C-alpha positions in Angstrom: -7.4 2.3 58.7 -5.8 2.6 55.4 -6.3 -0.3 52.9 -3.4 -1.7 50.7 -4.3 -2.1 46.9 -5.3 -5.8 46.2 -2.3 -6.8 43.9 -3.3 -8.7 41.2 -1.7 -12.0 40.3 0.8 -11.5 37.2 -0.9 -12.4 34.0 0.8 -15.9 32.1 0.3 -16.2 28.5 0.4 -19.8 27.0 2.4 -20.2 23.9 2.5 -22.8 21.4 5.4 -24.3 19.9 7.2 -22.1 17.0 6.9 -26.2 14.7 3.2 -26.2 14.8 2.7 -22.5 13.5 5.1 -23.9 10.8 2.8 -26.4 10.1 -0.1 -24.2 10.3 1.2 -21.4 7.9 1.9 -23.8 5.3 -2.1 -24.1 4.8 -2.9 -20.0 4.9 -3.8 -18.8 1.8 -2.2 -15.5 0.7 -5.4 -13.6 1.1 -5.4 -14.7 4.5 -1.7 -13.6 5.8 -3.4 -10.6 7.6 -5.5 -12.3 9.6 -3.2 -15.0 10.6 -0.5 -12.2 11.4 -3.2 -10.9 14.0 -3.3 -14.4 16.1 -1.0 -13.5 18.2 2.8 -12.2 18.7 4.1 -15.4 17.6 2.1 -15.3 14.3 3.1 -11.9 13.8 6.7 -12.4 14.3 6.6 -15.7 12.2 5.2 -13.5 9.3 7.7 -11.6 9.4 10.2 -14.2 8.4 12.3 -15.2 5.3 10.9 -18.8 5.5 7.2 -17.4 5.6 7.7 -15.7 2.3 9.8 -18.1 0.3 7.1 -21.0 1.4 4.2 -18.5 0.2 6.3 -17.8 -2.9 7.4 -21.8 -3.9 3.4 -22.7 -3.1 1.8 -20.0 -4.9 4.3 -18.8 -7.5 6.2 -21.4 -8.6 4.9 -24.6 -11.4 6.0 -27.4 -10.0 4.4 -29.0 -13.1 7.0 -28.3 -15.6 10.6 -28.9 -15.7 12.1 -25.3 -15.9 12.0 -23.0 -12.9 11.7 -19.8 -14.9 7.7 -18.1 -14.4 6.6 -17.1 -17.6 4.4 -14.5 -16.0 7.3 -13.0 -14.0 9.8 -10.4 -15.1 13.5 -10.7 -14.3 13.6 -9.4 -10.9 10.8 -11.8 -9.5 12.3 -15.0 -10.2 13.1 -17.1 -7.9 17.2 -17.1 -8.6 16.8 -13.1 -8.3 15.1 -13.3 -4.7 16.7 -16.0 -3.2 19.5 -14.3 -1.5 17.6 -10.9 -0.8 16.9 -9.3 2.4 13.7 -9.9 4.0 12.1 -6.8 3.4 12.8 -7.4 -0.1 12.1 -11.1 -0.4 8.8 -9.8 1.0 7.8 -7.1 -1.6 9.2 -9.4 -4.2 6.6 -12.0 -3.2 4.0 -9.6 -2.8 4.5 -8.3 -6.7 4.6 -11.9 -7.9 1.3 -12.7 -6.2 -0.5 -10.4 -7.8 0.7 -11.5 -11.3 0.1 -15.3 -10.4 -2.3 -16.0 -8.0 -5.9 -15.7 -9.3 -7.4 -14.1 -5.9 -5.6 -11.4 -5.9 -4.6 -11.1 -9.7 -8.2 -10.5 -10.1 -8.0 -7.2 -8.2 -5.6 -5.8 -10.6 -8.3 -6.2 -13.5 -11.0 -4.3 -11.7 -8.4 -1.7 -11.1 -8.4 0.5 -7.8 -10.4 3.8 -7.1 -9.3 7.2 -6.4 -10.8 6.7 -2.9 -8.1 4.7 -1.7 -5.7 7.7 -2.0 -7.6 9.8 0.3 -6.0 10.6 3.0 -2.7 9.5 1.7 0.4 11.9 1.9 2.1 13.9 -1.1 5.3 12.7 -2.2 6.4 14.4 -5.3 4.9 14.8 -8.9 6.6 14.6 -12.3 5.2 14.7 -15.7 6.4 12.7 -19.1 5.2 12.7 -22.9 3.4 10.0 -24.8 3.1 11.3 -28.2 0.2 13.6 -28.3 -0.9 12.9 -24.6 0.3 14.5 -21.3 1.3 12.0 -18.7 0.9 13.4 -15.4 2.2 11.3 -12.1 1.6 11.8 -8.8 3.4 10.0 -6.0 1.6 9.4 -2.3 2.6 7.2 0.7 -0.1 5.7 2.8 -1.8 7.6 5.0 0.4 7.3 8.7 -2.3 6.8 11.4 -0.8 7.8 14.3 -0.3 11.5 12.7 -3.4 11.4 11.4 -4.9 11.1 14.9 -3.0 14.3 16.0 -5.0 16.5 13.4 -8.8 16.9 14.3 -9.6 18.1 10.9 -8.7 15.2 8.9 -9.7 13.0 11.5 -13.2 14.4 11.0 -12.9 14.0 7.1 -11.4 10.7 7.5 -13.0 8.8 10.5 -12.2 5.4 9.6 -8.6 5.8 8.6 -7.4 3.5 11.0 -9.3 0.6 9.8 -7.7 -1.2 6.1 -8.9 -4.0 4.4 -5.5 -4.7 2.4 -3.8 -7.5 3.5 -0.2 -6.3 2.0 0.2 -4.0 4.9 -0.1 -7.2 7.2 -1.7 -5.2 9.6 0.5 -2.8 11.0 -1.3 0.0 11.2 -3.9 -1.4 13.4 -3.8 -0.4 17.1 -2.9 -4.1 18.2 0.3 -4.4 16.2 1.4 -0.7 16.8 1.6 -2.0 20.4 2.9 -5.6 19.9 4.2 -5.9 16.2 6.9 -3.7 14.5 8.0 -4.3 11.3 11.8 -3.9 11.6 12.5 -3.8 8.0 10.5 -2.2 4.8 10.7 -2.3 1.5 11.9 1.2 -0.3 8.2 1.4 -2.1 6.3 0.1 0.5 3.0 2.5 1.0 3.7 4.1 -1.8 0.9 4.5 -4.4 0.9 6.2 -8.1 -2.2 8.1 -9.8 -1.6 8.7 -13.4 -3.6 11.0 -15.2 -3.6 10.9 -19.1 -4.5 14.4 -20.4 -4.3 16.3 -23.8 -3.3 19.9 -22.1 -0.4 20.0 -20.2 -1.7 21.2 -16.7 1.7 22.9 -14.6 1.6 20.8 -11.3 0.7 23.8 -8.1 3.8 26.1 -6.7 2.2 25.0 -3.1 2.9 21.3 -3.9 6.1 22.1 -5.4 7.9 24.4 -3.2 6.7 22.7 -0.1 7.6 18.5 -1.3 9.5 16.8 1.3 8.4 18.8 4.3 4.9 20.1 3.9 2.9 17.2 4.8 0.3 17.9 2.0 -2.6 15.2 1.6 -5.2 14.4 -0.8 -8.1 15.6 0.9 -11.1 14.9 -2.1 -11.4 14.1 -5.5 -14.2 14.6 -7.8 -14.7 13.4 -11.5 -17.6 15.2 -13.4 -19.2 15.1 -17.3 -17.3 18.2 -19.3 -19.6 21.0 -20.5 -19.6 19.6 -23.9 -20.7 15.9 -22.8 -18.1 14.5 -24.6 -15.2 14.0 -21.9 -14.8 14.0 -18.0 -13.3 16.5 -15.7 -11.0 15.6 -12.8 -10.1 17.9 -9.8 -8.1 17.3 -6.7 -8.4 18.7 -3.4 -4.8 19.0 -1.3 -4.7 20.1 2.1 -2.1 20.8 4.6 -2.1 19.2 8.2 -1.6 22.2 10.0 -3.5 24.6 7.6 -6.8 25.0 6.4 -5.9 26.0 3.4 -7.0 23.8 0.1 -5.1 23.4 -3.1 -7.2 22.2 -6.2 -5.8 21.0 -9.5 -8.2 20.9 -12.2 -7.5 18.4 -15.5 -10.5 19.0 -18.2 -11.2 16.3 -20.2 -8.7 13.7 -19.1 -7.9 10.5 -21.2 -7.5 8.3 -18.2 -7.0 8.1 -14.7 -5.5 5.2 -12.6 -3.9 4.5 -9.4 -1.2 1.9 -9.4 -0.4 0.6 -5.2 3.0 -0.5 -5.0 2.5 -4.2 -5.7 0.4 -3.2 -9.2 2.6 -4.9 -12.4 2.7 -1.4 -13.9 3.9 0.6 -11.2 7.6 0.5 -12.1 6.8 1.6 -15.5 6.4 5.0 -14.1 7.8 5.2 -10.4 10.7 7.9 -10.4 
């Protein structure tokens, strides 16, 4: 006789009152926001609310020991009156920017700087140049690597085996497997996931035609970077490798004797000075 499959009883999940999570969230330091968001669906939804970010802002950015509501460390667009009536995505982004200016554990990261490795696997968006006195400023705009798209390309999955891992709490774990299934950020700020690579050099180096002509639909990614000592031992040379998702052709841009090379994530205080 044919055996009927044993029906498993439906799984029942317990939920905790939102009021309890409200009280717990009041004691969550900013650097543990990602950990808090991954506890369960309720905490993930709660992190995606205006109330949560407003509480973070008041507790870690405002100075209650002064009579003035103006925060000297923050520019106009990050003051309380500027973000009070903003939409949820803008408020979240503004609070993150404010934290990196006023909250020591995060402002210390700014002082340490960010490595070029942070950009590996990121998608090229655009590029432009400026001139400051006798120095050329070459700017590259990158978007954070898309995990779902990257997994479809075996070549880049092999280059970046840990591409699905992130230790940046600012992303709120939206790229993790758990959150792709249970938690989707409905609103995003225009600069979310954007980083700038700002290179200062004495010579003007034109951008490759492969990047300029394919801008917008090429999905070109930064696959490798190299910083080497110049031949005269008096400077540093920088090389950037760009590769397409559907092609094995690699485009290399070389910058001889760079004056400086810095990475500015979207929450960096100097990001707005260069972004276009």
